[in-house]
HTML snippet that shows the backbone in 3Dmol.js (N, CA, C, O; Angstrom):
<script src="https://3Dmol.org/build/3Dmol-min.js"></script>
<div id="view" style="width:600px;height:400px;position:relative"></div>
<script>
const pdb = `
ATOM      1  N   MET A   1     129.927  18.875  16.830  1.00  0.00           N
ATOM      2  CA  MET A   1     130.288  18.167  17.488  1.00  0.00           C
ATOM      3  C   MET A   1     129.777  17.630  18.753  1.00  0.00           C
ATOM      4  O   MET A   1     129.341  18.363  19.640  1.00  0.00           O
ATOM      5  N   TRP A   2     129.850  15.824  18.876  1.00  0.00           N
ATOM      6  CA  TRP A   2     129.783  15.535  19.907  1.00  0.00           C
ATOM      7  C   TRP A   2     130.489  15.848  21.006  1.00  0.00           C
ATOM      8  O   TRP A   2     131.664  16.209  20.936  1.00  0.00           O
ATOM      9  N   ASN A   3     129.692  15.715  22.357  1.00  0.00           N
ATOM     10  CA  ASN A   3     130.023  15.900  23.816  1.00  0.00           C
ATOM     11  C   ASN A   3     130.657  14.372  23.882  1.00  0.00           C
ATOM     12  O   ASN A   3     129.861  13.443  23.749  1.00  0.00           O
ATOM     13  N   THR A   4     132.211  14.044  24.102  1.00  0.00           N
ATOM     14  CA  THR A   4     133.018  13.066  24.599  1.00  0.00           C
ATOM     15  C   THR A   4     132.752  12.079  25.784  1.00  0.00           C
ATOM     16  O   THR A   4     133.003  10.876  25.852  1.00  0.00           O
ATOM     17  N   ASP A   5     132.313  12.717  26.479  1.00  0.00           N
ATOM     18  CA  ASP A   5     131.658  12.451  27.782  1.00  0.00           C
ATOM     19  C   ASP A   5     131.099  11.621  28.293  1.00  0.00           C
ATOM     20  O   ASP A   5     131.363  11.248  29.436  1.00  0.00           O
ATOM     21  N   LYS A   6     130.060  11.060  27.465  1.00  0.00           N
ATOM     22  CA  LYS A   6     129.082  10.563  27.545  1.00  0.00           C
ATOM     23  C   LYS A   6     128.650  10.080  26.365  1.00  0.00           C
ATOM     24  O   LYS A   6     128.903  10.531  25.248  1.00  0.00           O
ATOM     25  N   VAL A   7     127.837   8.931  26.716  1.00  0.00           N
ATOM     26  CA  VAL A   7     126.838   8.422  25.067  1.00  0.00           C
ATOM     27  C   VAL A   7     125.845   7.431  25.674  1.00  0.00           C
ATOM     28  O   VAL A   7     126.083   6.431  26.350  1.00  0.00           O
ATOM     29  N   CYS A   8     124.816   7.879  25.323  1.00  0.00           N
ATOM     30  CA  CYS A   8     123.301   7.518  25.437  1.00  0.00           C
ATOM     31  C   CYS A   8     123.085   5.880  24.803  1.00  0.00           C
ATOM     32  O   CYS A   8     123.365   5.560  23.648  1.00  0.00           O
ATOM     33  N   VAL A   9     122.539   4.982  25.828  1.00  0.00           N
ATOM     34  CA  VAL A   9     122.509   3.555  24.914  1.00  0.00           C
ATOM     35  C   VAL A   9     120.600   3.448  24.794  1.00  0.00           C
ATOM     36  O   VAL A   9     119.991   3.458  25.864  1.00  0.00           O
ATOM     37  N   ILE A  10     120.103   3.390  23.987  1.00  0.00           N
ATOM     38  CA  ILE A  10     118.603   3.216  24.134  1.00  0.00           C
ATOM     39  C   ILE A  10     118.799   1.709  23.547  1.00  0.00           C
ATOM     40  O   ILE A  10     119.722   1.159  22.947  1.00  0.00           O
ATOM     41  N   ALA A  11     117.388   1.250  24.036  1.00  0.00           N
ATOM     42  CA  ALA A  11     116.824  -0.241  23.524  1.00  0.00           C
ATOM     43  C   ALA A  11     115.640   0.088  22.960  1.00  0.00           C
ATOM     44  O   ALA A  11     114.748   0.924  23.108  1.00  0.00           O
ATOM     45  N   GLY A  12     116.003  -1.149  22.028  1.00  0.00           N
ATOM     46  CA  GLY A  12     114.972  -0.841  20.653  1.00  0.00           C
ATOM     47  C   GLY A  12     113.651  -1.670  20.598  1.00  0.00           C
ATOM     48  O   GLY A  12     112.784  -1.500  19.740  1.00  0.00           O
ATOM     49  N   ASN A  13     113.593  -2.575  21.597  1.00  0.00           N
ATOM     50  CA  ASN A  13     112.356  -3.267  21.575  1.00  0.00           C
ATOM     51  C   ASN A  13     111.206  -2.288  22.693  1.00  0.00           C
ATOM     52  O   ASN A  13     110.445  -2.990  23.358  1.00  0.00           O
ATOM     53  N   ILE A  14     111.101  -0.870  22.870  1.00  0.00           N
ATOM     54  CA  ILE A  14     110.607  -0.864  23.766  1.00  0.00           C
ATOM     55  C   ILE A  14     109.147  -0.457  23.385  1.00  0.00           C
ATOM     56  O   ILE A  14     108.984   0.217  22.368  1.00  0.00           O
ATOM     57  N   THR A  15     107.840  -0.911  24.315  1.00  0.00           N
ATOM     58  CA  THR A  15     106.340  -0.696  23.867  1.00  0.00           C
ATOM     59  C   THR A  15     105.740  -0.102  24.358  1.00  0.00           C
ATOM     60  O   THR A  15     105.581  -0.675  25.436  1.00  0.00           O
ATOM     61  N   PRO A  16     104.985   1.111  24.369  1.00  0.00           N
ATOM     62  CA  PRO A  16     104.434   1.784  23.423  1.00  0.00           C
ATOM     63  C   PRO A  16     106.128   2.361  23.568  1.00  0.00           C
ATOM     64  O   PRO A  16     106.914   2.404  24.514  1.00  0.00           O
ATOM     65  N   ILE A  17     106.217   2.797  21.992  1.00  0.00           N
ATOM     66  CA  ILE A  17     107.407   3.471  21.488  1.00  0.00           C
ATOM     67  C   ILE A  17     107.147   4.738  21.708  1.00  0.00           C
ATOM     68  O   ILE A  17     108.044   5.480  21.307  1.00  0.00           O
ATOM     69  N   ASP A  18     106.261   5.254  22.191  1.00  0.00           N
ATOM     70  CA  ASP A  18     106.200   6.948  22.927  1.00  0.00           C
ATOM     71  C   ASP A  18     107.245   7.061  23.669  1.00  0.00           C
ATOM     72  O   ASP A  18     108.070   7.869  23.244  1.00  0.00           O
ATOM     73  N   VAL A  19     107.575   6.376  24.920  1.00  0.00           N
ATOM     74  CA  VAL A  19     108.127   6.316  25.630  1.00  0.00           C
ATOM     75  C   VAL A  19     109.771   6.747  25.645  1.00  0.00           C
ATOM     76  O   VAL A  19     110.415   7.215  26.584  1.00  0.00           O
ATOM     77  N   ILE A  20     110.126   6.491  24.552  1.00  0.00           N
ATOM     78  CA  ILE A  20     111.449   7.103  24.399  1.00  0.00           C
ATOM     79  C   ILE A  20     111.876   7.775  23.179  1.00  0.00           C
ATOM     80  O   ILE A  20     112.999   8.198  22.903  1.00  0.00           O
ATOM     81  N   THR A  21     110.602   7.813  22.361  1.00  0.00           N
ATOM     82  CA  THR A  21     110.719   8.697  21.192  1.00  0.00           C
ATOM     83  C   THR A  21     111.703  10.410  20.866  1.00  0.00           C
ATOM     84  O   THR A  21     112.247  10.861  19.858  1.00  0.00           O
ATOM     85  N   HIS A  22     111.490  11.081  22.669  1.00  0.00           N
ATOM     86  CA  HIS A  22     112.014  11.896  23.044  1.00  0.00           C
ATOM     87  C   HIS A  22     113.501  11.975  23.236  1.00  0.00           C
ATOM     88  O   HIS A  22     114.239  12.911  22.928  1.00  0.00           O
ATOM     89  N   VAL A  23     113.837  10.735  23.844  1.00  0.00           N
ATOM     90  CA  VAL A  23     115.501  10.494  24.106  1.00  0.00           C
ATOM     91  C   VAL A  23     116.441  11.009  22.547  1.00  0.00           C
ATOM     92  O   VAL A  23     117.147  12.018  22.536  1.00  0.00           O
ATOM     93  N   PRO A  24     116.329  10.453  21.807  1.00  0.00           N
ATOM     94  CA  PRO A  24     117.509  10.917  20.470  1.00  0.00           C
ATOM     95  C   PRO A  24     117.530  12.681  20.054  1.00  0.00           C
ATOM     96  O   PRO A  24     118.364  13.324  19.415  1.00  0.00           O
ATOM     97  N   ILE A  25     115.974  13.195  20.852  1.00  0.00           N
ATOM     98  CA  ILE A  25     115.928  14.858  20.377  1.00  0.00           C
ATOM     99  C   ILE A  25     117.075  15.254  21.549  1.00  0.00           C
ATOM    100  O   ILE A  25     118.187  15.741  21.344  1.00  0.00           O
ATOM    101  N   LEU A  26     116.434  14.878  22.902  1.00  0.00           N
ATOM    102  CA  LEU A  26     117.456  15.441  23.930  1.00  0.00           C
ATOM    103  C   LEU A  26     118.667  15.224  23.968  1.00  0.00           C
ATOM    104  O   LEU A  26     119.394  15.926  24.671  1.00  0.00           O
ATOM    105  N   CYS A  27     119.329  13.829  22.947  1.00  0.00           N
ATOM    106  CA  CYS A  27     120.765  13.738  23.030  1.00  0.00           C
ATOM    107  C   CYS A  27     121.189  14.659  21.840  1.00  0.00           C
ATOM    108  O   CYS A  27     122.284  15.217  21.921  1.00  0.00           O
ATOM    109  N   GLU A  28     120.487  14.838  20.860  1.00  0.00           N
ATOM    110  CA  GLU A  28     121.443  15.733  19.730  1.00  0.00           C
ATOM    111  C   GLU A  28     121.185  17.274  20.461  1.00  0.00           C
ATOM    112  O   GLU A  28     122.131  18.043  20.629  1.00  0.00           O
ATOM    113  N   GLU A  29     119.877  17.596  20.843  1.00  0.00           N
ATOM    114  CA  GLU A  29     120.049  18.961  21.484  1.00  0.00           C
ATOM    115  C   GLU A  29     121.294  19.646  22.070  1.00  0.00           C
ATOM    116  O   GLU A  29     121.800  20.765  21.987  1.00  0.00           O
ATOM    117  N   ALA A  30     121.671  18.061  22.928  1.00  0.00           N
ATOM    118  CA  ALA A  30     123.131  18.246  24.062  1.00  0.00           C
ATOM    119  C   ALA A  30     124.635  17.856  23.461  1.00  0.00           C
ATOM    120  O   ALA A  30     125.710  17.773  24.054  1.00  0.00           O
ATOM    121  N   ASP A  31     124.382  17.699  22.392  1.00  0.00           N
ATOM    122  CA  ASP A  31     125.765  16.503  21.640  1.00  0.00           C
ATOM    123  C   ASP A  31     126.080  15.680  22.355  1.00  0.00           C
ATOM    124  O   ASP A  31     127.188  15.575  22.881  1.00  0.00           O
ATOM    125  N   ILE A  32     124.865  14.740  22.530  1.00  0.00           N
ATOM    126  CA  ILE A  32     125.479  13.547  22.987  1.00  0.00           C
ATOM    127  C   ILE A  32     124.848  12.555  22.009  1.00  0.00           C
ATOM    128  O   ILE A  32     123.728  12.536  21.499  1.00  0.00           O
ATOM    129  N   PRO A  33     125.987  11.667  21.888  1.00  0.00           N
ATOM    130  CA  PRO A  33     125.963  10.251  20.720  1.00  0.00           C
ATOM    131  C   PRO A  33     124.754   9.753  21.387  1.00  0.00           C
ATOM    132  O   PRO A  33     124.372  10.396  22.365  1.00  0.00           O
ATOM    133  N   TYR A  34     124.058   8.674  21.010  1.00  0.00           N
ATOM    134  CA  TYR A  34     123.491   7.705  21.199  1.00  0.00           C
ATOM    135  C   TYR A  34     123.210   6.496  19.876  1.00  0.00           C
ATOM    136  O   TYR A  34     123.017   6.404  18.663  1.00  0.00           O
ATOM    137  N   VAL A  35     123.336   5.799  20.977  1.00  0.00           N
ATOM    138  CA  VAL A  35     123.290   4.267  19.750  1.00  0.00           C
ATOM    139  C   VAL A  35     122.033   3.548  20.464  1.00  0.00           C
ATOM    140  O   VAL A  35     121.744   3.750  21.643  1.00  0.00           O
ATOM    141  N   TYR A  36     121.197   2.533  19.456  1.00  0.00           N
ATOM    142  CA  TYR A  36     120.462   1.742  20.209  1.00  0.00           C
ATOM    143  C   TYR A  36     120.880   0.308  20.341  1.00  0.00           C
ATOM    144  O   TYR A  36     122.026   0.158  19.918  1.00  0.00           O
ATOM    145  N   VAL A  37     120.409  -0.643  20.725  1.00  0.00           N
ATOM    146  CA  VAL A  37     120.720  -1.563  21.318  1.00  0.00           C
ATOM    147  C   VAL A  37     119.572  -2.196  21.024  1.00  0.00           C
ATOM    148  O   VAL A  37     118.545  -1.525  20.914  1.00  0.00           O
ATOM    149  N   THR A  38     119.547  -3.666  20.838  1.00  0.00           N
ATOM    150  CA  THR A  38     118.023  -4.698  20.588  1.00  0.00           C
ATOM    151  C   THR A  38     117.176  -4.886  21.543  1.00  0.00           C
ATOM    152  O   THR A  38     115.999  -4.573  21.361  1.00  0.00           O
ATOM    153  N   SER A  39     117.562  -5.383  22.641  1.00  0.00           N
ATOM    154  CA  SER A  39     116.551  -5.375  23.430  1.00  0.00           C
ATOM    155  C   SER A  39     116.981  -4.511  24.930  1.00  0.00           C
ATOM    156  O   SER A  39     118.027  -3.894  25.134  1.00  0.00           O
ATOM    157  N   LYS A  40     115.926  -4.679  25.783  1.00  0.00           N
ATOM    158  CA  LYS A  40     115.906  -3.910  27.066  1.00  0.00           C
ATOM    159  C   LYS A  40     116.453  -4.755  28.157  1.00  0.00           C
ATOM    160  O   LYS A  40     116.857  -4.201  29.179  1.00  0.00           O
ATOM    161  N   GLU A  41     116.499  -5.988  28.038  1.00  0.00           N
ATOM    162  CA  GLU A  41     116.758  -7.187  28.880  1.00  0.00           C
ATOM    163  C   GLU A  41     118.429  -7.199  28.727  1.00  0.00           C
ATOM    164  O   GLU A  41     119.174  -7.277  29.703  1.00  0.00           O
ATOM    165  N   ASP A  42     118.877  -7.111  27.389  1.00  0.00           N
ATOM    166  CA  ASP A  42     120.356  -7.086  27.586  1.00  0.00           C
ATOM    167  C   ASP A  42     120.822  -5.694  28.250  1.00  0.00           C
ATOM    168  O   ASP A  42     121.688  -5.631  29.122  1.00  0.00           O
ATOM    169  N   LEU A  43     120.253  -4.783  27.816  1.00  0.00           N
ATOM    170  CA  LEU A  43     120.620  -3.473  28.523  1.00  0.00           C
ATOM    171  C   LEU A  43     120.825  -3.634  29.904  1.00  0.00           C
ATOM    172  O   LEU A  43     121.772  -3.150  30.524  1.00  0.00           O
ATOM    173  N   ALA A  44     119.700  -4.493  30.494  1.00  0.00           N
ATOM    174  CA  ALA A  44     119.568  -4.304  32.305  1.00  0.00           C
ATOM    175  C   ALA A  44     120.740  -5.582  32.540  1.00  0.00           C
ATOM    176  O   ALA A  44     120.995  -5.642  33.743  1.00  0.00           O
ATOM    177  N   ASN A  45     121.506  -6.595  31.758  1.00  0.00           N
ATOM    178  CA  ASN A  45     121.962  -7.062  32.010  1.00  0.00           C
ATOM    179  C   ASN A  45     123.031  -6.595  32.087  1.00  0.00           C
ATOM    180  O   ASN A  45     123.692  -6.850  33.094  1.00  0.00           O
ATOM    181  N   ALA A  46     123.696  -5.568  30.839  1.00  0.00           N
ATOM    182  CA  ALA A  46     125.048  -4.666  30.922  1.00  0.00           C
ATOM    183  C   ALA A  46     124.968  -3.894  31.859  1.00  0.00           C
ATOM    184  O   ALA A  46     126.050  -3.409  32.191  1.00  0.00           O
ATOM    185  N   GLY A  47     123.820  -3.479  32.611  1.00  0.00           N
ATOM    186  CA  GLY A  47     123.542  -2.339  33.467  1.00  0.00           C
ATOM    187  C   GLY A  47     124.177  -2.839  34.893  1.00  0.00           C
ATOM    188  O   GLY A  47     124.844  -2.136  35.653  1.00  0.00           O
ATOM    189  N   ALA A  48     123.688  -4.710  35.154  1.00  0.00           N
ATOM    190  CA  ALA A  48     123.856  -5.489  36.464  1.00  0.00           C
ATOM    191  C   ALA A  48     122.167  -5.313  37.313  1.00  0.00           C
ATOM    192  O   ALA A  48     121.974  -5.779  38.436  1.00  0.00           O
ATOM    193  N   THR A  49     121.632  -4.943  36.917  1.00  0.00           N
ATOM    194  CA  THR A  49     120.202  -4.414  37.079  1.00  0.00           C
ATOM    195  C   THR A  49     119.175  -5.875  36.568  1.00  0.00           C
ATOM    196  O   THR A  49     119.381  -6.488  35.521  1.00  0.00           O
ATOM    197  N   LYS A  50     118.388  -6.123  37.284  1.00  0.00           N
ATOM    198  CA  LYS A  50     117.413  -7.375  37.080  1.00  0.00           C
ATOM    199  C   LYS A  50     116.218  -6.691  35.791  1.00  0.00           C
ATOM    200  O   LYS A  50     115.930  -7.221  34.718  1.00  0.00           O
ATOM    201  N   ARG A  51     115.737  -5.466  36.315  1.00  0.00           N
ATOM    202  CA  ARG A  51     114.469  -4.840  35.823  1.00  0.00           C
ATOM    203  C   ARG A  51     114.931  -4.496  34.079  1.00  0.00           C
ATOM    204  O   ARG A  51     116.049  -4.369  33.579  1.00  0.00           O
ATOM    205  N   PRO A  52     113.963  -4.442  33.646  1.00  0.00           N
ATOM    206  CA  PRO A  52     114.180  -4.160  31.777  1.00  0.00           C
ATOM    207  C   PRO A  52     114.599  -2.825  32.112  1.00  0.00           C
ATOM    208  O   PRO A  52     114.305  -2.230  33.150  1.00  0.00           O
ATOM    209  N   THR A  53     115.388  -2.343  31.052  1.00  0.00           N
ATOM    210  CA  THR A  53     115.836  -0.800  30.901  1.00  0.00           C
ATOM    211  C   THR A  53     115.534  -0.409  29.393  1.00  0.00           C
ATOM    212  O   THR A  53     115.656  -1.172  28.434  1.00  0.00           O
ATOM    213  N   CYS A  54     114.971   1.382  29.334  1.00  0.00           N
ATOM    214  CA  CYS A  54     114.942   1.581  28.295  1.00  0.00           C
ATOM    215  C   CYS A  54     115.869   2.547  27.708  1.00  0.00           C
ATOM    216  O   CYS A  54     115.848   2.988  26.558  1.00  0.00           O
ATOM    217  N   CYS A  55     116.692   2.818  28.663  1.00  0.00           N
ATOM    218  CA  CYS A  55     117.785   3.817  28.458  1.00  0.00           C
ATOM    219  C   CYS A  55     119.058   3.598  29.564  1.00  0.00           C
ATOM    220  O   CYS A  55     119.037   3.030  30.656  1.00  0.00           O
ATOM    221  N   VAL A  56     119.974   4.151  28.981  1.00  0.00           N
ATOM    222  CA  VAL A  56     121.110   4.037  29.744  1.00  0.00           C
ATOM    223  C   VAL A  56     121.575   5.449  29.543  1.00  0.00           C
ATOM    224  O   VAL A  56     121.191   5.916  28.470  1.00  0.00           O
ATOM    225  N   LEU A  57     122.363   6.329  30.350  1.00  0.00           N
ATOM    226  CA  LEU A  57     123.267   7.774  29.930  1.00  0.00           C
ATOM    227  C   LEU A  57     124.711   6.494  30.775  1.00  0.00           C
ATOM    228  O   LEU A  57     124.713   5.831  31.812  1.00  0.00           O
ATOM    229  N   VAL A  58     125.707   6.686  29.672  1.00  0.00           N
ATOM    230  CA  VAL A  58     127.125   6.285  30.496  1.00  0.00           C
ATOM    231  C   VAL A  58     127.919   7.473  30.222  1.00  0.00           C
ATOM    232  O   VAL A  58     128.132   8.065  29.163  1.00  0.00           O
ATOM    233  N   LEU A  59     128.366   7.719  31.588  1.00  0.00           N
ATOM    234  CA  LEU A  59     129.462   8.881  32.164  1.00  0.00           C
ATOM    235  C   LEU A  59     130.641   8.081  31.990  1.00  0.00           C
ATOM    236  O   LEU A  59     130.737   6.877  32.228  1.00  0.00           O
ATOM    237  N   SER A  60     131.779   9.067  31.434  1.00  0.00           N
ATOM    238  CA  SER A  60     133.337   8.891  31.582  1.00  0.00           C
ATOM    239  C   SER A  60     133.803   9.506  32.879  1.00  0.00           C
ATOM    240  O   SER A  60     134.977   9.328  33.204  1.00  0.00           O
ATOM    241  N   LYS A  61     133.050  10.168  33.605  1.00  0.00           N
ATOM    242  CA  LYS A  61     133.476  10.182  35.508  1.00  0.00           C
ATOM    243  C   LYS A  61     132.136  10.462  35.808  1.00  0.00           C
ATOM    244  O   LYS A  61     131.204  10.749  35.057  1.00  0.00           O
ATOM    245  N   PRO A  62     132.200  10.298  37.337  1.00  0.00           N
ATOM    246  CA  PRO A  62     131.142  10.709  38.161  1.00  0.00           C
ATOM    247  C   PRO A  62     130.454  12.027  37.973  1.00  0.00           C
ATOM    248  O   PRO A  62     130.949  12.954  37.331  1.00  0.00           O
ATOM    249  N   THR A  63     129.569  12.054  38.422  1.00  0.00           N
ATOM    250  CA  THR A  63     129.133  13.788  38.124  1.00  0.00           C
ATOM    251  C   THR A  63     129.353  14.284  39.871  1.00  0.00           C
ATOM    252  O   THR A  63     129.630  15.419  40.258  1.00  0.00           O
ATOM    253  N   LYS A  64     129.201  13.435  40.461  1.00  0.00           N
ATOM    254  CA  LYS A  64     129.642  14.109  42.126  1.00  0.00           C
ATOM    255  C   LYS A  64     131.087  13.524  42.510  1.00  0.00           C
ATOM    256  O   LYS A  64     131.553  12.458  42.106  1.00  0.00           O
ATOM    257  N   GLY A  65     131.622  14.330  43.269  1.00  0.00           N
ATOM    258  CA  GLY A  65     132.970  13.101  43.995  1.00  0.00           C
ATOM    259  C   GLY A  65     134.003  13.518  42.693  1.00  0.00           C
ATOM    260  O   GLY A  65     133.902  14.072  41.598  1.00  0.00           O
ATOM    261  N   GLU A  66     134.845  13.014  43.366  1.00  0.00           N
ATOM    262  CA  GLU A  66     136.088  12.285  42.325  1.00  0.00           C
ATOM    263  C   GLU A  66     136.810  11.920  42.638  1.00  0.00           C
ATOM    264  O   GLU A  66     137.528  12.322  43.553  1.00  0.00           O
ATOM    265  N   LEU A  67     136.945  10.630  41.736  1.00  0.00           N
ATOM    266  CA  LEU A  67     137.953   9.245  41.651  1.00  0.00           C
ATOM    267  C   LEU A  67     139.099   9.573  42.126  1.00  0.00           C
ATOM    268  O   LEU A  67     139.467  10.727  42.348  1.00  0.00           O
ATOM    269  N   ALA A  68     139.975   8.178  42.381  1.00  0.00           N
ATOM    270  CA  ALA A  68     141.478   8.877  42.418  1.00  0.00           C
ATOM    271  C   ALA A  68     141.648   8.830  40.926  1.00  0.00           C
ATOM    272  O   ALA A  68     140.952   8.210  40.122  1.00  0.00           O
ATOM    273  N   GLU A  69     142.888   9.735  40.650  1.00  0.00           N
ATOM    274  CA  GLU A  69     143.645   9.492  39.429  1.00  0.00           C
ATOM    275  C   GLU A  69     143.646   8.632  38.343  1.00  0.00           C
ATOM    276  O   GLU A  69     143.291   8.776  37.174  1.00  0.00           O
ATOM    277  N   GLU A  70     144.357   7.238  39.282  1.00  0.00           N
ATOM    278  CA  GLU A  70     144.827   6.250  38.258  1.00  0.00           C
ATOM    279  C   GLU A  70     143.157   5.599  38.000  1.00  0.00           C
ATOM    280  O   GLU A  70     143.109   4.709  37.151  1.00  0.00           O
ATOM    281  N   ILE A  71     142.225   5.866  38.465  1.00  0.00           N
ATOM    282  CA  ILE A  71     141.291   5.097  38.518  1.00  0.00           C
ATOM    283  C   ILE A  71     140.589   6.208  37.300  1.00  0.00           C
ATOM    284  O   ILE A  71     140.343   5.616  36.249  1.00  0.00           O
ATOM    285  N   GLN A  72     140.318   7.360  37.291  1.00  0.00           N
ATOM    286  CA  GLN A  72     139.903   8.288  36.273  1.00  0.00           C
ATOM    287  C   GLN A  72     140.536   8.218  34.710  1.00  0.00           C
ATOM    288  O   GLN A  72     140.026   8.354  33.598  1.00  0.00           O
ATOM    289  N   LYS A  73     142.414   7.834  35.362  1.00  0.00           N
ATOM    290  CA  LYS A  73     142.964   7.304  33.898  1.00  0.00           C
ATOM    291  C   LYS A  73     142.189   6.097  33.234  1.00  0.00           C
ATOM    292  O   LYS A  73     141.660   6.041  32.124  1.00  0.00           O
ATOM    293  N   LYS A  74     142.286   5.042  34.343  1.00  0.00           N
ATOM    294  CA  LYS A  74     141.905   4.042  33.511  1.00  0.00           C
ATOM    295  C   LYS A  74     140.132   3.471  32.678  1.00  0.00           C
ATOM    296  O   LYS A  74     139.735   2.813  31.716  1.00  0.00           O
ATOM    297  N   LEU A  75     139.682   4.118  33.624  1.00  0.00           N
ATOM    298  CA  LEU A  75     138.149   4.336  33.358  1.00  0.00           C
ATOM    299  C   LEU A  75     138.481   5.214  31.758  1.00  0.00           C
ATOM    300  O   LEU A  75     138.274   4.559  30.736  1.00  0.00           O
ATOM    301  N   LYS A  76     138.889   6.393  31.640  1.00  0.00           N
ATOM    302  CA  LYS A  76     138.612   7.349  30.765  1.00  0.00           C
ATOM    303  C   LYS A  76     139.250   6.493  29.378  1.00  0.00           C
ATOM    304  O   LYS A  76     138.825   6.534  28.224  1.00  0.00           O
ATOM    305  N   THR A  77     140.312   5.783  29.878  1.00  0.00           N
ATOM    306  CA  THR A  77     140.814   4.859  28.536  1.00  0.00           C
ATOM    307  C   THR A  77     139.436   3.764  27.936  1.00  0.00           C
ATOM    308  O   THR A  77     138.796   3.593  26.898  1.00  0.00           O
ATOM    309  N   GLU A  78     139.492   3.282  29.150  1.00  0.00           N
ATOM    310  CA  GLU A  78     138.560   1.897  28.447  1.00  0.00           C
ATOM    311  C   GLU A  78     137.298   2.701  27.830  1.00  0.00           C
ATOM    312  O   GLU A  78     136.745   2.029  26.960  1.00  0.00           O
ATOM    313  N   TYR A  79     136.679   3.996  28.056  1.00  0.00           N
ATOM    314  CA  TYR A  79     135.560   4.398  27.556  1.00  0.00           C
ATOM    315  C   TYR A  79     136.138   5.396  26.230  1.00  0.00           C
ATOM    316  O   TYR A  79     135.304   5.783  25.412  1.00  0.00           O
ATOM    317  N   ASP A  80     137.318   5.710  26.097  1.00  0.00           N
ATOM    318  CA  ASP A  80     137.805   5.745  24.641  1.00  0.00           C
ATOM    319  C   ASP A  80     137.464   5.310  23.967  1.00  0.00           C
ATOM    320  O   ASP A  80     136.665   5.670  23.103  1.00  0.00           O
ATOM    321  N   GLU A  81     138.336   3.685  24.274  1.00  0.00           N
ATOM    322  CA  GLU A  81     138.227   2.502  23.267  1.00  0.00           C
ATOM    323  C   GLU A  81     136.952   1.991  23.011  1.00  0.00           C
ATOM    324  O   GLU A  81     136.706   1.368  21.979  1.00  0.00           O
ATOM    325  N   VAL A  82     136.031   2.237  23.983  1.00  0.00           N
ATOM    326  CA  VAL A  82     134.013   1.218  23.628  1.00  0.00           C
ATOM    327  C   VAL A  82     133.805   2.820  22.901  1.00  0.00           C
ATOM    328  O   VAL A  82     133.338   2.534  21.798  1.00  0.00           O
ATOM    329  N   SER A  83     133.915   4.326  22.964  1.00  0.00           N
ATOM    330  CA  SER A  83     133.651   4.813  22.380  1.00  0.00           C
ATOM    331  C   SER A  83     133.602   5.065  20.814  1.00  0.00           C
ATOM    332  O   SER A  83     132.652   5.319  20.073  1.00  0.00           O
ATOM    333  N   THR A  84     135.270   4.868  20.512  1.00  0.00           N
ATOM    334  CA  THR A  84     135.522   4.557  19.183  1.00  0.00           C
ATOM    335  C   THR A  84     134.987   3.611  18.528  1.00  0.00           C
ATOM    336  O   THR A  84     134.565   3.727  17.377  1.00  0.00           O
ATOM    337  N   GLU A  85     134.954   2.515  19.255  1.00  0.00           N
ATOM    338  CA  GLU A  85     133.968   1.573  18.663  1.00  0.00           C
ATOM    339  C   GLU A  85     132.670   1.819  18.062  1.00  0.00           C
ATOM    340  O   GLU A  85     132.395   1.785  16.862  1.00  0.00           O
ATOM    341  N   ILE A  86     131.837   2.093  19.130  1.00  0.00           N
ATOM    342  CA  ILE A  86     130.686   2.810  18.652  1.00  0.00           C
ATOM    343  C   ILE A  86     130.785   3.383  17.513  1.00  0.00           C
ATOM    344  O   ILE A  86     130.310   2.931  16.470  1.00  0.00           O
ATOM    345  N   ALA A  87     131.375   4.364  17.620  1.00  0.00           N
ATOM    346  CA  ALA A  87     131.541   5.294  16.617  1.00  0.00           C
ATOM    347  C   ALA A  87     131.810   4.732  15.196  1.00  0.00           C
ATOM    348  O   ALA A  87     131.077   5.105  14.280  1.00  0.00           O
ATOM    349  N   SER A  88     132.902   3.785  14.936  1.00  0.00           N
ATOM    350  CA  SER A  88     133.562   2.952  13.779  1.00  0.00           C
ATOM    351  C   SER A  88     131.901   2.436  13.614  1.00  0.00           C
ATOM    352  O   SER A  88     131.154   2.856  12.730  1.00  0.00           O
ATOM    353  N   LEU A  89     131.538   1.495  14.606  1.00  0.00           N
ATOM    354  CA  LEU A  89     130.011   0.514  14.112  1.00  0.00           C
ATOM    355  C   LEU A  89     129.283   1.276  13.450  1.00  0.00           C
ATOM    356  O   LEU A  89     128.635   0.919  12.466  1.00  0.00           O
ATOM    357  N   ALA A  90     129.324   2.863  14.106  1.00  0.00           N
ATOM    358  CA  ALA A  90     127.818   3.674  13.487  1.00  0.00           C
ATOM    359  C   ALA A  90     128.327   4.071  12.010  1.00  0.00           C
ATOM    360  O   ALA A  90     127.760   3.746  10.968  1.00  0.00           O
ATOM    361  N   ALA A  91     129.379   4.755  12.107  1.00  0.00           N
ATOM    362  CA  ALA A  91     129.865   5.023  10.342  1.00  0.00           C
ATOM    363  C   ALA A  91     129.902   4.110   9.170  1.00  0.00           C
ATOM    364  O   ALA A  91     129.870   4.476   7.995  1.00  0.00           O
ATOM    365  N   SER A  92     129.990   2.570   9.711  1.00  0.00           N
ATOM    366  CA  SER A  92     130.013   1.611   8.608  1.00  0.00           C
ATOM    367  C   SER A  92     128.296   1.209   8.567  1.00  0.00           C
ATOM    368  O   SER A  92     127.891   0.183   8.022  1.00  0.00           O
ATOM    369  N   MET A  93     127.392   2.211   9.243  1.00  0.00           N
ATOM    370  CA  MET A  93     126.349   1.440   9.051  1.00  0.00           C
ATOM    371  C   MET A  93     125.554   2.409   7.799  1.00  0.00           C
ATOM    372  O   MET A  93     124.558   2.048   7.173  1.00  0.00           O
ATOM    373  N   PHE A  94     126.139   3.459   7.666  1.00  0.00           N
ATOM    374  CA  PHE A  94     125.534   4.572   6.754  1.00  0.00           C
ATOM    375  C   PHE A  94     126.468   4.737   5.486  1.00  0.00           C
ATOM    376  O   PHE A  94     126.190   5.565   4.618  1.00  0.00           O
TER     377      PHE A  94
END
`;
const viewer = $3Dmol.createViewer("view");
viewer.addModel(pdb, "pdb");
viewer.setStyle({}, {cartoon: {color: "spectrum"}});
viewer.zoomTo();
viewer.render();
</script>
């Protein structure tokens, strides 16, 4: 059973590949779903950073503190929509 509170996004064009080969194993051990994207530049742009990024862990809630309840509900709804879409795309690939 996958942990639905988080998803790991991994860039596929990392060199040397040894930099990220352990990440999927860690995700599987922690029951965190993961997905690959084409480039580290695209991943950085999606994360609003200028530096190329090899992987990102997307959380549905903050690790510290609390958000207002209405913000939590909105973010959880958006997260659920995205995670459902990712699961659907992943299922169609196999």
